[in-house]
KEZADO-570702 format. One record per atom (N, C-alpha, C): residue number from 1; residue in one letter; x, y, z. Coordinates in pm, whole numbers, plus 50000, padded with zeros to 5 digits. Layout:
<atoms>
num, residu, u, v, w
NUM, A, X, Y, Z
...
</atoms>
This chain:
<atoms>
num, residu, u, v, w
1, M, 50084, 49881, 50000
1, M, 50000, 50000, 50000
1, M, 50088, 50125, 50000
2, P, 50056, 50225, 49917
2, P, 50144, 50341, 49905
2, P, 50128, 50437, 50023
3, H, 50234, 50448, 50101
3, H, 50237, 50541, 50212
3, H, 50360, 50630, 50199
4, L, 50349, 50749, 50255
4, L, 50457, 50845, 50250
4, L, 50477, 50906, 50388
5, D, 50600, 50903, 50437
5, D, 50632, 50963, 50566
5, D, 50672, 51108, 50545
6, V, 50593, 51199, 50602
6, V, 50621, 51343, 50592
6, V, 50584, 51411, 50723
7, N, 50663, 51508, 50763
7, N, 50628, 51596, 50875
7, N, 50577, 51519, 50998
8, D, 50650, 51415, 51036
8, D, 50620, 51336, 51156
8, D, 50486, 51265, 51149
9, T, 50441, 51232, 51030
9, T, 50322, 51148, 51017
9, T, 50336, 51063, 50892
10, T, 50239, 50974, 50870
10, T, 50240, 50886, 50753
10, T, 50109, 50903, 50679
11, L, 50120, 50935, 50551
11, L, 50003, 50961, 50467
11, L, 49981, 50847, 50369
12, Y, 49854, 50811, 50352
12, Y, 49815, 50714, 50250
12, Y, 49771, 50790, 50125
13, Y, 49815, 50742, 50010
13, Y, 49773, 50803, 49884
13, Y, 49760, 50696, 49778
14, E, 49690, 50728, 49670
14, E, 49685, 50643, 49552
14, E, 49724, 50727, 49432
15, D, 49796, 50667, 49340
15, D, 49857, 50740, 49228
15, D, 49841, 50655, 49103
16, E, 49750, 50695, 49015
16, E, 49719, 50615, 48896
16, E, 49707, 50704, 48774
17, G, 49730, 50645, 48657
17, G, 49711, 50716, 48531
17, G, 49831, 50799, 48490
18, T, 49827, 50848, 48368
18, T, 49933, 50934, 48316
18, T, 49869, 51053, 48245
19, G, 49944, 51162, 48241
19, G, 49895, 51285, 48180
19, G, 49906, 51400, 48277
20, P, 49840, 51510, 48250
20, P, 49842, 51623, 48344
20, P, 49797, 51578, 48483
21, A, 49861, 51630, 48585
21, A, 49839, 51580, 48721
21, A, 49719, 51647, 48787
22, L, 49642, 51564, 48859
22, L, 49533, 51609, 48944
22, L, 49558, 51558, 49086
23, L, 49535, 51642, 49184
23, L, 49546, 51603, 49324
23, L, 49411, 51630, 49390
24, F, 49344, 51523, 49436
24, F, 49212, 51533, 49495
24, F, 49222, 51533, 49648
25, L, 49153, 51628, 49711
25, L, 49152, 51642, 49857
25, L, 49009, 51631, 49908
26, H, 48985, 51537, 49995
26, H, 48852, 51514, 50051
26, H, 48819, 51615, 50160
27, G, 48697, 51609, 50209
27, G, 48653, 51697, 50315
27, G, 48677, 51639, 50453
28, W, 48625, 51706, 50554
28, W, 48651, 51670, 50693
28, W, 48604, 51528, 50725
29, G, 48698, 51449, 50777
29, G, 48665, 51319, 50833
29, G, 48644, 51206, 50735
30, T, 48640, 51233, 50605
30, T, 48617, 51124, 50510
30, T, 48752, 51072, 50459
31, S, 48765, 51046, 50332
31, S, 48892, 50992, 50281
31, S, 48894, 51007, 50130
32, G, 49007, 50967, 50071
32, G, 49019, 50971, 49926
32, G, 48918, 50883, 49855
33, R, 48854, 50793, 49929
33, R, 48753, 50706, 49869
33, R, 48633, 50786, 49816
34, T, 48614, 50907, 49866
34, T, 48497, 50985, 49821
34, T, 48507, 51022, 49674
35, W, 48624, 51007, 49612
35, W, 48642, 51043, 49472
35, W, 48631, 50920, 49380
36, G, 48572, 50812, 49430
36, G, 48564, 50689, 49352
36, G, 48490, 50703, 49221
37, A, 48392, 50792, 49214
37, A, 48317, 50810, 49089
37, A, 48392, 50895, 48988
38, Q, 48503, 50955, 49029
38, Q, 48584, 51036, 48937
38, Q, 48701, 50955, 48879
39, L, 48750, 50858, 48954
39, L, 48874, 50790, 48914
39, L, 48866, 50721, 48778
40, P, 48764, 50641, 48748
40, P, 48764, 50572, 48618
40, P, 48770, 50667, 48499
41, D, 48704, 50782, 48512
41, D, 48702, 50879, 48402
41, D, 48836, 50951, 48389
42, F, 48885, 51007, 48498
42, F, 49000, 51098, 48486
42, F, 49135, 51026, 48480
43, T, 49143, 50901, 48525
43, T, 49270, 50828, 48511
43, T, 49295, 50788, 48366
44, R, 49195, 50801, 48279
44, R, 49216, 50769, 48138
44, R, 49314, 50866, 48072
45, D, 49315, 50991, 48118
45, D, 49399, 51090, 48051
45, D, 49468, 51186, 48148
46, H, 49470, 51151, 48276
46, H, 49540, 51231, 48376
46, H, 49617, 51140, 48472
47, R, 49718, 51195, 48531
47, R, 49778, 51132, 48649
47, R, 49698, 51180, 48769
48, V, 49632, 51088, 48837
48, V, 49540, 51122, 48944
48, V, 49593, 51072, 49078
49, V, 49612, 51163, 49170
49, V, 49654, 51130, 49306
49, V, 49540, 51164, 49401
50, T, 49495, 51065, 49477
50, T, 49400, 51089, 49585
50, T, 49473, 51069, 49717
51, L, 49447, 51157, 49810
51, L, 49517, 51157, 49938
51, L, 49418, 51143, 50053
52, D, 49454, 51063, 50152
52, D, 49387, 51068, 50282
52, D, 49471, 51162, 50368
53, W, 49421, 51286, 50389
53, W, 49506, 51376, 50466
53, W, 49512, 51335, 50613
54, R, 49610, 51389, 50683
54, R, 49643, 51339, 50817
54, R, 49519, 51331, 50907
55, G, 49511, 51218, 50976
55, G, 49401, 51194, 51068
55, G, 49282, 51124, 51007
56, C, 49282, 51104, 50874
56, C, 49165, 51050, 50805
56, C, 49200, 50924, 50727
57, G, 49097, 50844, 50704
57, G, 49111, 50728, 50618
57, G, 49219, 50634, 50661
58, R, 49310, 50605, 50570
58, R, 49416, 50508, 50595
58, R, 49548, 50573, 50635
59, S, 49546, 50705, 50656
59, S, 49665, 50776, 50704
59, S, 49674, 50767, 50855
60, A, 49789, 50808, 50908
60, A, 49811, 50805, 51053
60, A, 49726, 50912, 51121
61, R, 49716, 50902, 51253
61, R, 49630, 50987, 51332
61, R, 49709, 51065, 51437
62, P, 49795, 51155, 51394
62, P, 49879, 51227, 51490
62, P, 49799, 51329, 51571
63, V, 49849, 51357, 51691
63, V, 49786, 51458, 51776
63, V, 49810, 51598, 51720
64, R, 49927, 51618, 51662
64, R, 49966, 51752, 51617
64, R, 49953, 51767, 51465
65, G, 49951, 51894, 51424
65, G, 49950, 51923, 51281
65, G, 49814, 51926, 51218
66, N, 49706, 51917, 51298
66, N, 49571, 51914, 51243
66, N, 49517, 52055, 51225
67, T, 49586, 52130, 51141
67, T, 49551, 52267, 51109
67, T, 49563, 52285, 50959
68, T, 49510, 52396, 50910
68, T, 49526, 52424, 50768
68, T, 49674, 52431, 50731
69, A, 49752, 52499, 50811
69, A, 49896, 52509, 50783
69, A, 49962, 52372, 50784
70, G, 49921, 52287, 50880
70, G, 49980, 52154, 50887
70, G, 49950, 52071, 50764
71, V, 49826, 52074, 50718
71, V, 49790, 51997, 50599
71, V, 49857, 52055, 50474
72, V, 49862, 52187, 50464
72, V, 49928, 52249, 50348
72, V, 50075, 52209, 50345
73, N, 50142, 52206, 50459
73, N, 50281, 52160, 50463
73, N, 50293, 52016, 50414
74, D, 50196, 51933, 50451
74, D, 50196, 51795, 50403
74, D, 50180, 51791, 50251
75, L, 50095, 51876, 50197
75, L, 50073, 51879, 50052
75, L, 50199, 51920, 49978
76, V, 50270, 52019, 50032
76, V, 50395, 52062, 49970
76, V, 50494, 51945, 49967
77, A, 50503, 51872, 50078
77, A, 50595, 51759, 50085
77, A, 50552, 51648, 49989
78, L, 50421, 51622, 49980
78, L, 50371, 51517, 49891
78, L, 50400, 51551, 49746
79, I, 50372, 51675, 49705
79, I, 50397, 51715, 49567
79, I, 50545, 51698, 49532
80, G, 50632, 51733, 49625
80, G, 50775, 51716, 49600
80, G, 50817, 51571, 49595
81, A, 50768, 51491, 49689
81, A, 50809, 51350, 49697
81, A, 50760, 51270, 49576
82, L, 50640, 51301, 49528
82, L, 50585, 51228, 49414
82, L, 50623, 51292, 49280
83, R, 50696, 51403, 49288
83, R, 50737, 51478, 49169
83, R, 50618, 51509, 49079
84, L, 50512, 51558, 49142
84, L, 50395, 51600, 49067
84, L, 50427, 51730, 48994
85, D, 50399, 51731, 48865
85, D, 50429, 51847, 48782
85, D, 50311, 51943, 48784
86, R, 50314, 52038, 48876
86, R, 50213, 52143, 48888
86, R, 50071, 52089, 48871
87, P, 50025, 52010, 48966
87, P, 49891, 51953, 48956
87, P, 49783, 52060, 48971
88, V, 49667, 52032, 48916
88, V, 49546, 52105, 48953
88, V, 49493, 52038, 49079
89, V, 49468, 52116, 49183
89, V, 49425, 52061, 49311
89, V, 49274, 52078, 49324
90, V, 49205, 51966, 49339
90, V, 49059, 51964, 49350
90, V, 49024, 51933, 49494
91, G, 48967, 52030, 49565
91, G, 48939, 52012, 49706
91, G, 48792, 52026, 49739
92, S, 48742, 51937, 49824
92, S, 48602, 51939, 49866
92, S, 48591, 51994, 50007
93, S, 48500, 52090, 50028
93, S, 48472, 52146, 50160
93, S, 48599, 52202, 50223
94, V, 48640, 52151, 50340
94, V, 48764, 52205, 50398
94, V, 48883, 52173, 50308
95, G, 48872, 52067, 50227
95, G, 48977, 52040, 50129
95, G, 48992, 52152, 50029
96, A, 48882, 52225, 50001
96, A, 48890, 52342, 49914
96, A, 48968, 52454, 49980
97, A, 48955, 52467, 50112
97, A, 49035, 52566, 50184
97, A, 49183, 52529, 50179
98, F, 49213, 52400, 50195
98, F, 49353, 52357, 50185
98, F, 49408, 52390, 50046
99, A, 49331, 52360, 49942
99, A, 49376, 52385, 49805
99, A, 49398, 52534, 49781
100, T, 49305, 52615, 49830
100, T, 49317, 52760, 49811
100, T, 49440, 52814, 49883
101, E, 49459, 52770, 50007
101, E, 49574, 52817, 50084
101, E, 49706, 52770, 50022
102, L, 49707, 52650, 49967
102, L, 49827, 52604, 49896
102, L, 49856, 52696, 49778
103, G, 49751, 52736, 49706
103, G, 49768, 52827, 49594
103, G, 49820, 52964, 49636
104, V, 49779, 53009, 49754
104, V, 49825, 53138, 49805
104, V, 49971, 53129, 49850
105, R, 50004, 53023, 49922
105, R, 50136, 53013, 49985
105, R, 50244, 52962, 49890
106, R, 50206, 52871, 49800
106, R, 50307, 52812, 49710
106, R, 50253, 52805, 49568
107, P, 50222, 52917, 49507
107, P, 50158, 52916, 49375
107, P, 50244, 52851, 49267
108, E, 50375, 52850, 49288
108, E, 50462, 52792, 49185
108, E, 50448, 52640, 49177
109, L, 50386, 52578, 49277
109, L, 50378, 52432, 49281
109, L, 50257, 52376, 49207
110, I, 50155, 52458, 49184
110, I, 50033, 52403, 49127
110, I, 49986, 52487, 49008
111, R, 49905, 52423, 48923
111, R, 49858, 52487, 48800
111, R, 49727, 52563, 48823
112, G, 49648, 52516, 48918
112, G, 49520, 52579, 48945
112, G, 49447, 52506, 49055
113, V, 49331, 52559, 49090
113, V, 49249, 52506, 49200
113, V, 49106, 52490, 49151
114, V, 49044, 52379, 49189
114, V, 48899, 52362, 49174
114, V, 48843, 52347, 49314
115, S, 48762, 52445, 49354
115, S, 48703, 52447, 49487
115, S, 48563, 52389, 49479
116, V, 48539, 52280, 49553
116, V, 48410, 52211, 49551
116, V, 48337, 52237, 49683
117, D, 48231, 52316, 49677
117, D, 48151, 52348, 49797
117, D, 48239, 52404, 49909
118, G, 48321, 52499, 49874
118, G, 48407, 52568, 49967
118, G, 48465, 52689, 49894
119, P, 48570, 52755, 49947
119, P, 48626, 52739, 50082
119, P, 48548, 52830, 50177
120, A, 48482, 52775, 50274
120, A, 48386, 52850, 50356
120, A, 48452, 52958, 50439
121, Y, 48385, 53070, 50447
121, Y, 48418, 53167, 50552
121, Y, 48318, 53140, 50663
122, W, 48357, 53048, 50750
122, W, 48266, 52989, 50847
122, W, 48194, 53091, 50936
123, P, 48259, 53198, 50982
123, P, 48187, 53290, 51070
123, P, 48062, 53348, 51005
124, S, 48056, 53348, 50872
124, S, 47942, 53407, 50803
124, S, 47836, 53305, 50764
125, T, 47863, 53175, 50783
125, T, 47767, 53073, 50743
125, T, 47668, 53040, 50854
126, G, 47695, 53089, 50973
126, G, 47602, 53066, 51083
126, G, 47621, 52933, 51155
127, M, 47721, 52854, 51117
127, M, 47741, 52727, 51184
127, M, 47791, 52749, 51327
128, P, 47725, 52690, 51428
128, P, 47768, 52707, 51568
128, P, 47887, 52616, 51598
129, I, 48006, 52661, 51563
129, I, 48124, 52574, 51568
129, I, 48157, 52531, 51710
130, T, 48152, 52622, 51806
130, T, 48184, 52584, 51944
130, T, 48088, 52478, 51995
131, E, 47961, 52497, 51965
131, E, 47860, 52398, 52006
131, E, 47884, 52264, 51938
132, L, 47918, 52267, 51808
132, L, 47944, 52143, 51735
132, L, 48062, 52068, 51796
133, M, 48170, 52137, 51826
133, M, 48287, 52070, 51884
133, M, 48254, 52008, 52019
134, E, 48174, 52076, 52100
134, E, 48136, 52020, 52229
134, E, 48047, 51898, 52213
135, R, 47955, 51902, 52119
135, R, 47869, 51786, 52094
135, R, 47950, 51668, 52043
136, L, 48049, 51694, 51959
136, L, 48135, 51586, 51911
136, L, 48213, 51523, 52027
137, R, 48256, 51606, 52119
137, R, 48332, 51554, 52233
137, R, 48246, 51466, 52323
138, L, 48121, 51506, 52343
138, L, 48033, 51436, 52438
138, L, 47964, 51315, 52376
139, D, 47928, 51322, 52249
139, D, 47855, 51213, 52182
139, D, 47893, 51214, 52035
140, R, 48011, 51164, 52006
140, R, 48060, 51171, 51868
140, R, 47971, 51094, 51772
141, A, 47937, 50972, 51806
141, A, 47858, 50889, 51715
141, A, 47721, 50950, 51690
142, G, 47655, 50994, 51796
142, G, 47522, 51051, 51780
142, G, 47524, 51183, 51704
143, T, 47626, 51265, 51731
143, T, 47637, 51394, 51664
143, T, 47661, 51376, 51515
144, V, 47754, 51289, 51479
144, V, 47783, 51265, 51338
144, V, 47662, 51206, 51267
145, A, 47596, 51110, 51332
145, A, 47479, 51046, 51271
145, A, 47365, 51145, 51248
146, G, 47354, 51246, 51335
146, G, 47249, 51345, 51318
146, G, 47285, 51456, 51221
147, W, 47415, 51479, 51203
147, W, 47462, 51593, 51123
147, W, 47479, 51558, 50975
148, V, 47540, 51444, 50948
148, V, 47582, 51410, 50811
148, V, 47465, 51399, 50713
149, P, 47349, 51345, 50749
149, P, 47241, 51340, 50649
149, P, 47208, 51476, 50589
150, G, 47226, 51582, 50664
150, G, 47200, 51715, 50611
150, G, 47301, 51763, 50509
151, W, 47413, 51691, 50495
151, W, 47510, 51726, 50392
151, W, 47456, 51697, 50253
152, Y, 47362, 51602, 50244
152, Y, 47321, 51549, 50115
152, Y, 47181, 51596, 50076
153, A, 47154, 51592, 49947
153, A, 47021, 51624, 49897
153, A, 46920, 51521, 49949
154, P, 46791, 51558, 49955
154, P, 46691, 51470, 50016
154, P, 46678, 51332, 49951
155, D, 46710, 51319, 49823
155, D, 46691, 51190, 49756
155, D, 46816, 51101, 49759
156, T, 46914, 51134, 49843
156, T, 47040, 51059, 49847
156, T, 47019, 50920, 49904
157, S, 47093, 50825, 49849
157, S, 47088, 50687, 49899
157, S, 47126, 50681, 50046
158, P, 47045, 50616, 50129
158, P, 47084, 50599, 50271
158, P, 47217, 50527, 50288
159, A, 47250, 50438, 50194
159, A, 47376, 50366, 50204
159, A, 47495, 50460, 50191
160, L, 47485, 50561, 50104
160, L, 47593, 50658, 50089
160, L, 47608, 50740, 50217
161, I, 47497, 50780, 50275
161, I, 47504, 50855, 50400
161, I, 47566, 50770, 50511
162, D, 47524, 50646, 50523
162, D, 47579, 50558, 50627
162, D, 47729, 50536, 50607
163, W, 47771, 50522, 50481
163, W, 47913, 50501, 50450
163, W, 47994, 50623, 50491
164, T, 47940, 50741, 50466
164, T, 48008, 50864, 50506
164, T, 48022, 50871, 50658
165, I, 47916, 50838, 50728
165, I, 47921, 50838, 50875
165, I, 48027, 50742, 50925
166, R, 48034, 50624, 50867
166, R, 48135, 50525, 50911
166, R, 48276, 50577, 50889
167, Q, 48300, 50641, 50775
167, Q, 48434, 50696, 50750
167, Q, 48472, 50799, 50857
168, I, 48378, 50887, 50888
168, I, 48408, 50992, 50986
168, I, 48435, 50932, 51123
169, L, 48355, 50836, 51164
169, L, 48375, 50776, 51296
169, L, 48503, 50695, 51303
170, D, 48554, 50654, 51188
170, D, 48680, 50580, 51184
170, D, 48801, 50673, 51182
171, S, 48778, 50802, 51162
171, S, 48890, 50896, 51158
171, S, 48924, 50946, 51298
172, S, 49031, 51023, 51306
172, S, 49085, 51068, 51434
172, S, 48997, 51175, 51499
173, V, 48988, 51168, 51632
173, V, 48919, 51276, 51704
173, V, 48998, 51406, 51697
174, Y, 49127, 51398, 51668
174, Y, 49210, 51518, 51668
174, Y, 49181, 51609, 51550
175, I, 49113, 51557, 51447
175, I, 49082, 51643, 51332
175, I, 48977, 51748, 51369
176, D, 48917, 51737, 51484
176, D, 48821, 51840, 51527
176, D, 48889, 51976, 51543
177, E, 49022, 51975, 51556
177, E, 49095, 52101, 51566
177, E, 49071, 52189, 51443
178, H, 49038, 52126, 51330
178, H, 49011, 52205, 51210
178, H, 48892, 52298, 51230
179, F, 48798, 52260, 51313
179, F, 48684, 52348, 51339
179, F, 48727, 52472, 51416
180, A, 48820, 52454, 51508
180, A, 48870, 52569, 51583
180, A, 48939, 52668, 51490
181, V, 49018, 52615, 51396
181, V, 49084, 52700, 51297
181, V, 48980, 52766, 51207
182, A, 48880, 52687, 51167
182, A, 48778, 52737, 51075
182, A, 48694, 52849, 51135
183, S, 48687, 52853, 51267
183, S, 48601, 52952, 51332
183, S, 48644, 53096, 51301
184, T, 48769, 53113, 51258
184, T, 48816, 53247, 51222
184, T, 48862, 53257, 51077
185, Y, 48843, 53150, 51000
185, Y, 48894, 53148, 50863
185, Y, 48804, 53227, 50769
186, D, 48864, 53311, 50689
186, D, 48790, 53388, 50589
186, D, 48883, 53415, 50472
187, P, 48863, 53346, 50358
187, P, 48954, 53361, 50245
187, P, 48930, 53487, 50162
188, R, 48821, 53557, 50186
188, R, 48782, 53666, 50096
188, R, 48890, 53773, 50079
189, P, 48963, 53811, 50185
189, P, 49065, 53915, 50164
189, P, 49179, 53874, 50072
190, I, 49208, 53743, 50063
190, I, 49322, 53700, 49983
190, I, 49286, 53666, 49839
191, L, 49158, 53644, 49812
191, L, 49119, 53597, 49679
191, L, 49151, 53696, 49567
192, P, 49135, 53827, 49586
192, P, 49168, 53919, 49475
192, P, 49313, 53912, 49431
193, G, 49402, 53866, 49518
193, G, 49544, 53858, 49483
193, G, 49590, 53720, 49442
194, L, 49498, 53626, 49424
194, L, 49537, 53489, 49388
194, L, 49606, 53488, 49253
195, Q, 49721, 53423, 49246
195, Q, 49805, 53428, 49127
195, Q, 49788, 53306, 49038
196, M, 49673, 53243, 49042
196, M, 49653, 53125, 48958
196, M, 49505, 53108, 48929
197, P, 49472, 53028, 48825
197, P, 49331, 53007, 48793
197, P, 49260, 52927, 48903
198, I, 49136, 52964, 48929
198, I, 49055, 52888, 49022
198, I, 48913, 52882, 48968
199, H, 48851, 52766, 48983
199, H, 48712, 52748, 48941
199, H, 48634, 52692, 49059
200, Y, 48511, 52740, 49074
200, Y, 48425, 52698, 49184
200, Y, 48313, 52608, 49132
201, I, 48294, 52494, 49199
201, I, 48183, 52404, 49171
201, I, 48105, 52390, 49301
202, H, 47971, 52400, 49294
202, H, 47894, 52397, 49417
202, H, 47760, 52330, 49395
203, G, 47720, 52246, 49492
203, G, 47589, 52184, 49489
203, G, 47479, 52285, 49513
204, E, 47378, 52281, 49429
204, E, 47267, 52377, 49436
204, E, 47198, 52375, 49572
205, L, 47185, 52258, 49632
205, L, 47105, 52241, 49753
205, L, 47189, 52233, 49880
206, D, 47314, 52271, 49872
206, D, 47402, 52263, 49989
206, D, 47351, 52355, 50099
207, T, 47323, 52298, 50215
207, T, 47283, 52377, 50331
207, T, 47397, 52395, 50431
208, S, 47501, 52313, 50420
208, S, 47615, 52325, 50510
208, S, 47698, 52449, 50475
209, I, 47728, 52464, 50347
209, I, 47796, 52582, 50294
209, I, 47712, 52629, 50176
210, P, 47631, 52729, 50194
210, P, 47539, 52771, 50086
210, P, 47614, 52812, 49960
211, V, 47548, 52794, 49845
211, V, 47609, 52826, 49717
211, V, 47651, 52973, 49710
212, E, 47588, 53058, 49790
212, E, 47624, 53199, 49791
212, E, 47770, 53219, 49831
213, V, 47826, 53126, 49910
213, V, 47967, 53136, 49948
213, V, 48056, 53128, 49825
214, S, 48033, 53027, 49741
214, S, 48113, 53014, 49619
214, S, 48085, 53128, 49522
215, R, 47961, 53174, 49518
215, R, 47928, 53286, 49429
215, R, 48006, 53411, 49470
216, T, 48013, 53435, 49600
216, T, 48088, 53550, 49650
216, T, 48237, 53534, 49624
217, C, 48290, 53415, 49651
217, C, 48433, 53391, 49630
217, C, 48470, 53404, 49483
218, A, 48385, 53353, 49395
218, A, 48413, 53362, 49251
218, A, 48416, 53509, 49206
219, A, 48327, 53589, 49262
219, A, 48324, 53731, 49224
219, A, 48449, 53805, 49269
220, L, 48512, 53755, 49376
220, L, 48632, 53819, 49429
220, L, 48761, 53770, 49364
221, T, 48755, 53655, 49296
221, T, 48874, 53591, 49241
221, T, 48890, 53627, 49095
222, P, 49002, 53687, 49054
222, P, 49019, 53728, 48915
222, P, 49002, 53612, 48817
223, G, 48913, 53629, 48722
223, G, 48893, 53530, 48617
223, G, 48817, 53406, 48657
224, A, 48770, 53398, 48781
224, A, 48705, 53276, 48829
224, A, 48562, 53267, 48778
225, E, 48514, 53142, 48769
225, E, 48375, 53116, 48734
225, E, 48317, 53016, 48833
226, L, 48185, 53009, 48835
226, L, 48113, 52917, 48924
226, L, 48024, 52826, 48840
227, T, 48030, 52697, 48869
227, T, 47937, 52601, 48812
227, T, 47853, 52543, 48924
228, V, 47721, 52554, 48912
228, V, 47629, 52500, 49012
228, V, 47576, 52366, 48963
229, I, 47583, 52263, 49048
229, I, 47535, 52130, 49013
229, I, 47391, 52115, 49061
230, P, 47294, 52110, 48970
230, P, 47153, 52100, 49011
230, P, 47126, 51972, 49090
231, G, 47042, 51984, 49191
231, G, 46997, 51867, 49266
231, G, 47098, 51808, 49362
232, A, 47215, 51872, 49377
232, A, 47319, 51818, 49465
232, A, 47330, 51901, 49591
233, G, 47372, 51836, 49699
233, G, 47399, 51905, 49824
233, G, 47547, 51935, 49838
234, H, 47602, 51901, 49955
234, H, 47739, 51938, 49988
234, H, 47843, 51848, 49922
235, M, 47802, 51736, 49867
235, M, 47896, 51639, 49810
235, M, 47858, 51609, 49665
236, P, 47863, 51706, 49576
236, P, 47813, 51685, 49440
236, P, 47890, 51579, 49362
237, H, 48018, 51559, 49396
237, H, 48097, 51458, 49326
237, H, 48046, 51317, 49355
238, Q, 47977, 51299, 49468
238, Q, 47917, 51170, 49500
238, Q, 47769, 51165, 49464
239, E, 47699, 51278, 49479
239, E, 47555, 51279, 49458
239, E, 47516, 51281, 49310
240, R, 47589, 51360, 49232
240, R, 47560, 51375, 49089
240, R, 47692, 51361, 49012
241, P, 47750, 51240, 49013
241, P, 47885, 51225, 48958
241, P, 47898, 51258, 48810
242, D, 47799, 51224, 48729
242, D, 47811, 51253, 48586
242, D, 47813, 51404, 48561
243, A, 47722, 51476, 48626
243, A, 47720, 51621, 48610
243, A, 47847, 51683, 48667
244, F, 47893, 51630, 48780
244, F, 48015, 51684, 48840
244, F, 48135, 51659, 48749
245, N, 48147, 51538, 48696
245, N, 48262, 51507, 48610
245, N, 48264, 51596, 48486
246, A, 48147, 51622, 48429
246, A, 48142, 51711, 48314
246, A, 48184, 51852, 48354
247, A, 48140, 51898, 48470
247, A, 48178, 52031, 48517
247, A, 48327, 52039, 48544
248, L, 48382, 51933, 48602
248, L, 48526, 51932, 48631
248, L, 48607, 51932, 48502
249, R, 48564, 51856, 48403
249, R, 48636, 51856, 48274
249, R, 48637, 51996, 48213
250, A, 48522, 52061, 48217
250, A, 48515, 52196, 48161
250, A, 48604, 52291, 48240
251, A, 48606, 52275, 48372
251, A, 48691, 52360, 48456
251, A, 48839, 52338, 48425
252, L, 48877, 52213, 48405
252, L, 49017, 52184, 48374
252, L, 49058, 52243, 48241
253, T, 48967, 52243, 48144
253, T, 48996, 52304, 48014
253, T, 49020, 52454, 48031
254, R, 48936, 52520, 48111
254, R, 48953, 52663, 48133
254, R, 49082, 52694, 48208
255, I, 49113, 52610, 48306
255, I, 49236, 52633, 48384
255, I, 49359, 52614, 48294
256, A, 49358, 52512, 48208
256, A, 49471, 52490, 48118
256, A, 49489, 52608, 48023
257, A, 49378, 52661, 47972
257, A, 49386, 52776, 47881
257, A, 49440, 52899, 47953
258, A, 49393, 52920, 48077
258, A, 49439, 53036, 48154
258, A, 49585, 53023, 48189
259, A, 49629, 52902, 48226
259, A, 49770, 52880, 48260
259, A, 49859, 52902, 48137
260, A, 49812, 52857, 48020
260, A, 49890, 52875, 47898
260, A, 49901, 53023, 47861
261, A, 49790, 53096, 47878
261, A, 49792, 53239, 47847
261, A, 49886, 53313, 47940
262, H, 49887, 53273, 48068
262, H, 49976, 53338, 48165
262, H, 50122, 53311, 48131
263, A, 50150, 53186, 48085
263, A, 50287, 53149, 48054
263, A, 50342, 53228, 47936
264, H, 50252, 53268, 47844
264, H, 50297, 53341, 47726
264, H, 50282, 53492, 47740
265, A, 50235, 53535, 47856
265, A, 50215, 53679, 47875
265, A, 50347, 53751, 47892
</atoms>
């Protein structure tokens, strides 16, 4: 099984296909398995890396480093170790925040960002983060079981929801630190200065991070566009995979064109 030792932890990743590189980042508590409906399509003509970031999935569960900065440092190390040639980073939910921050801090390492239902400015979404963290501490299983169904559109398969809950409960309790960081996170001031292409994809019915978040972020990001996936909630890549894959392909085409134009400017 492919593992990589970086920054005092061990990360699990999968690396398949050849062509322009894509790096997929899952959301809080899940794993690289959430991109299963994308792999058969995109590995045909891309090098696709899916990562279980620290504390999640098949990666190690360290006490430290469970912050945006910690995960971004892991991504920098992973890109170097795997010799990824300026991948487009596709991040879901908090993974979109990681992708965006990587683009801000190390723009020379990546070609562009696709933000999926993120990157939230949590203080403005109304989520009671302190209350959520306390409920997770006192009754993790019950809190996750009550919260996760709301991530998905009403017609979502119960099996998919149950699978998501199991992944989260199998991940580290230390990843809750991301909520503490998120309580003050707001990407809006940095987006006007982003030095790379970014495209936003968002589920129409997302109640966890409303589509207005991506609409606002896209308006602030030079050259950015927003694609809304009809009938999808917070996880459009799982809920409406065909529509999502088509949107991602279109986004990658736009990012490649923008990167080429910048290179010749």
